[in-house]
DRENPA-3360 file (N, C-alpha, C; in nm, 2 decimals, always signed):
BEGIN
1 = MSSGDPTT = +0.55/+0.06/+0.84/+0.59/-0.07/+0.91/+0.68/-0.06/+0.98 ~ +0.75/-0.13/+1.05/+0.88/-0.16/+1.11/+0.91/-0.23/+1.03 ~ +1.07/-0.23/+1.09/+1.21/-0.26/+1.00/+1.13/-0.45/+1.02 ~ +1.18/-0.45/+0.89/+1.14/-0.62/+0.92/+1.01/-0.67/+0.83 ~ +0.95/-0.58/+0.86/+0.83/-0.60/+0.79/+0.75/-0.61/+0.62 ~ +0.74/-0.63/+0.61/+0.70/-0.64/+0.41/+0.69/-0.46/+0.39 ~ +0.76/-0.44/+0.28/+0.81/-0.34/+0.23/+0.67/-0.32/+0.08 ~ +0.64/-0.44/+0.02/+0.56/-0.43/-0.14/+0.44/-0.44/-0.07;
9 = YREAYATL = +0.40/-0.46/-0.21/+0.23/-0.50/-0.20/+0.21/-0.70/-0.21 ~ +0.34/-0.70/-0.26/+0.37/-0.92/-0.27/+0.39/-0.90/-0.11 ~ +0.48/-0.92/-0.03/+0.54/-0.97/+0.01/+0.41/-0.90/+0.22 ~ +0.35/-0.84/+0.15/+0.27/-0.83/+0.27/+0.13/-0.86/+0.24 ~ +0.06/-0.93/+0.13/-0.02/-1.04/+0.10/+0.01/-1.16/+0.17 ~ +0.19/-1.20/+0.15/+0.20/-1.29/+0.17/+0.15/-1.35/+0.33 ~ +0.19/-1.17/+0.36/+0.22/-1.19/+0.50/+0.06/-1.23/+0.52 ~ -0.02/-1.20/+0.53/-0.14/-1.20/+0.51/-0.19/-1.34/+0.54;
17 = SRIAAELE = -0.15/-1.45/+0.42/-0.17/-1.55/+0.34/-0.14/-1.59/+0.46 ~ +0.00/-1.62/+0.55/+0.00/-1.70/+0.58/+0.02/-1.71/+0.73 ~ +0.00/-1.57/+0.79/-0.11/-1.57/+0.92/-0.30/-1.63/+0.93 ~ -0.34/-1.60/+0.82/-0.42/-1.67/+0.80/-0.47/-1.83/+0.83 ~ -0.34/-1.89/+0.73/-0.33/-2.02/+0.72/-0.31/-2.02/+0.89 ~ -0.23/-2.00/+0.94/-0.17/-2.06/+1.08/-0.28/-2.03/+1.15 ~ -0.39/-1.93/+1.15/-0.47/-1.93/+1.22/-0.58/-1.99/+1.17 ~ -0.62/-2.05/+1.03/-0.73/-2.16/+1.02/-0.66/-2.29/+1.07;
25 = NGDADLDE = -0.61/-2.36/+1.09/-0.51/-2.46/+1.09/-0.48/-2.50/+1.25 ~ -0.51/-2.34/+1.29/-0.49/-2.36/+1.44/-0.32/-2.43/+1.50 ~ -0.25/-2.34/+1.38/-0.12/-2.38/+1.39/-0.09/-2.32/+1.51 ~ -0.09/-2.18/+1.55/-0.07/-2.04/+1.64/-0.10/-2.11/+1.73 ~ -0.08/-2.08/+1.80/-0.07/-2.08/+2.01/-0.12/-2.00/+2.02 ~ -0.23/-1.95/+2.10/-0.28/-1.88/+2.18/-0.15/-1.78/+2.24 ~ -0.09/-1.77/+2.26/+0.06/-1.70/+2.33/+0.04/-1.59/+2.19 ~ +0.05/-1.67/+2.07/+0.12/-1.60/+1.94/+0.05/-1.49/+1.88;
33 = VLPLLEVA = -0.12/-1.51/+1.91/-0.23/-1.48/+1.85/-0.23/-1.31/+1.81 ~ -0.18/-1.27/+1.96/-0.22/-1.16/+1.98/-0.10/-1.01/+1.86 ~ +0.00/-1.10/+1.87/+0.12/-1.04/+1.78/+0.05/-1.08/+1.71 ~ +0.04/-1.22/+1.66/+0.01/-1.25/+1.50/-0.11/-1.15/+1.45 ~ -0.22/-1.10/+1.49/-0.33/-1.00/+1.51/-0.24/-0.87/+1.41 ~ -0.14/-0.81/+1.57/-0.10/-0.73/+1.50/+0.06/-0.69/+1.36 ~ +0.06/-0.81/+1.41/+0.15/-0.82/+1.25/+0.04/-0.82/+1.13 ~ -0.10/-0.92/+1.09/-0.15/-0.88/+1.05/-0.25/-0.77/+0.98;
41 = REAYAHCR = -0.26/-0.68/+1.11/-0.35/-0.54/+1.09/-0.19/-0.47/+1.01 ~ -0.11/-0.48/+1.05/-0.01/-0.43/+0.96/-0.02/-0.44/+0.85 ~ +0.01/-0.56/+0.78/+0.04/-0.58/+0.61/-0.09/-0.57/+0.58 ~ -0.20/-0.55/+0.64/-0.33/-0.57/+0.55/-0.35/-0.35/+0.51 ~ -0.29/-0.31/+0.65/-0.29/-0.16/+0.58/-0.21/-0.12/+0.50 ~ -0.13/-0.21/+0.48/-0.05/-0.16/+0.39/-0.08/-0.22/+0.24 ~ -0.08/-0.38/+0.23/-0.18/-0.38/+0.11/-0.30/-0.27/+0.01 ~ -0.37/-0.22/+0.22/-0.53/-0.16/+0.13/-0.45/-0.02/+0.11;
49 = QRIEAVRS = -0.33/+0.04/+0.19/-0.27/+0.16/+0.14/-0.25/+0.17/-0.02 ~ -0.17/+0.06/-0.10/-0.12/+0.04/-0.22/-0.25/+0.00/-0.26 ~ -0.37/-0.07/-0.25/-0.43/-0.07/-0.33/-0.49/+0.04/-0.36 ~ -0.53/+0.17/-0.23/-0.60/+0.29/-0.27/-0.52/+0.43/-0.37 ~ -0.35/+0.37/-0.33/-0.32/+0.48/-0.47/-0.33/+0.43/-0.61 ~ -0.31/+0.28/-0.62/-0.37/+0.26/-0.73/-0.43/+0.29/-0.80 ~ -0.59/+0.28/-0.73/-0.78/+0.33/-0.75/-0.68/+0.43/-0.76 ~ -0.63/+0.53/-0.75/-0.64/+0.68/-0.67/-0.60/+0.77/-0.90;
57 = VLQGDWDD = -0.48/+0.66/-0.87/-0.46/+0.68/-1.07/-0.48/+0.60/-1.15 ~ -0.63/+0.48/-1.12/-0.69/+0.45/-1.24/-0.80/+0.61/-1.26 ~ -0.85/+0.65/-1.10/-0.96/+0.77/-1.15/-0.86/+0.86/-1.21 ~ -0.77/+0.86/-1.23/-0.72/+1.00/-1.30/-0.68/+1.11/-1.24 ~ -0.66/+1.07/-1.04/-0.58/+1.14/-0.99/-0.42/+1.11/-1.03 ~ -0.32/+1.14/-1.09/-0.21/+1.11/-1.10/-0.09/+1.17/-1.05 ~ -0.11/+1.22/-0.98/-0.05/+1.31/-0.87/+0.03/+1.19/-0.74 ~ +0.17/+1.19/-0.75/+0.18/+1.07/-0.65/+0.17/+1.14/-0.46;
65 = PEDPGSDL = +0.06/+1.10/-0.45/-0.03/+1.10/-0.31/+0.12/+1.14/-0.22 ~ +0.24/+1.02/-0.24/+0.31/+1.04/-0.14/+0.38/+1.13/-0.13 ~ +0.43/+1.21/-0.24/+0.50/+1.28/-0.34/+0.43/+1.46/-0.33 ~ +0.39/+1.55/-0.23/+0.34/+1.68/-0.31/+0.37/+1.74/-0.43 ~ +0.55/+1.66/-0.45/+0.61/+1.80/-0.56/+0.60/+1.73/-0.67 ~ +0.52/+1.55/-0.67/+0.54/+1.53/-0.80/+0.45/+1.61/-0.91 ~ +0.45/+1.59/-1.02/+0.36/+1.66/-1.14/+0.37/+1.61/-1.23 ~ +0.29/+1.46/-1.24/+0.25/+1.38/-1.39/+0.20/+1.40/-1.52;
73 = DGEDGEED = +0.08/+1.50/-1.45/-0.01/+1.55/-1.55/+0.05/+1.68/-1.62 ~ +0.16/+1.73/-1.60/+0.18/+1.83/-1.71/+0.17/+1.95/-1.64 ~ +0.11/+1.98/-1.54/+0.08/+2.13/-1.51/+0.22/+2.16/-1.42 ~ +0.27/+2.25/-1.49/+0.40/+2.29/-1.37/+0.42/+2.41/-1.41 ~ +0.32/+2.49/-1.47/+0.28/+2.63/-1.45/+0.38/+2.69/-1.56 ~ +0.41/+2.58/-1.66/+0.52/+2.64/-1.76/+0.36/+2.65/-1.86 ~ +0.38/+2.73/-1.95/+0.28/+2.76/-2.08/+0.41/+2.64/-2.21 ~ +0.30/+2.55/-2.26/+0.31/+2.50/-2.34/+0.32/+2.60/-2.50;
81 = AADIE = +0.29/+2.53/-2.61/+0.33/+2.62/-2.74/+0.15/+2.59/-2.72 ~ +0.08/+2.52/-2.72/-0.07/+2.49/-2.75/-0.13/+2.60/-2.65 ~ -0.09/+2.63/-2.55/-0.15/+2.72/-2.41/-0.14/+2.87/-2.48 ~ -0.06/+2.96/-2.56/+0.00/+3.04/-2.64/-0.12/+3.13/-2.72 ~ -0.20/+3.19/-2.75/-0.22/+3.19/-2.86/-0.26/+3.38/-2.90;
% end
């Protein structure tokens, strides 16, 4: 997302809620609708990305999908005492 855009799930969700309220109430001027929809699209994509990351972890994929070097599952290539017999 570009600078000034929400960086957390909570901020992105608040942005979506605000835009939805503006559109539902008819508060948005017609000239503002397209820019609002673009901001909403970016906020939705951010929320979806965060939800998918959490879903992935809950399903057992503990590696950080944004950090290929992360290794939270303990498989770092080094032998543990339990591996040596």
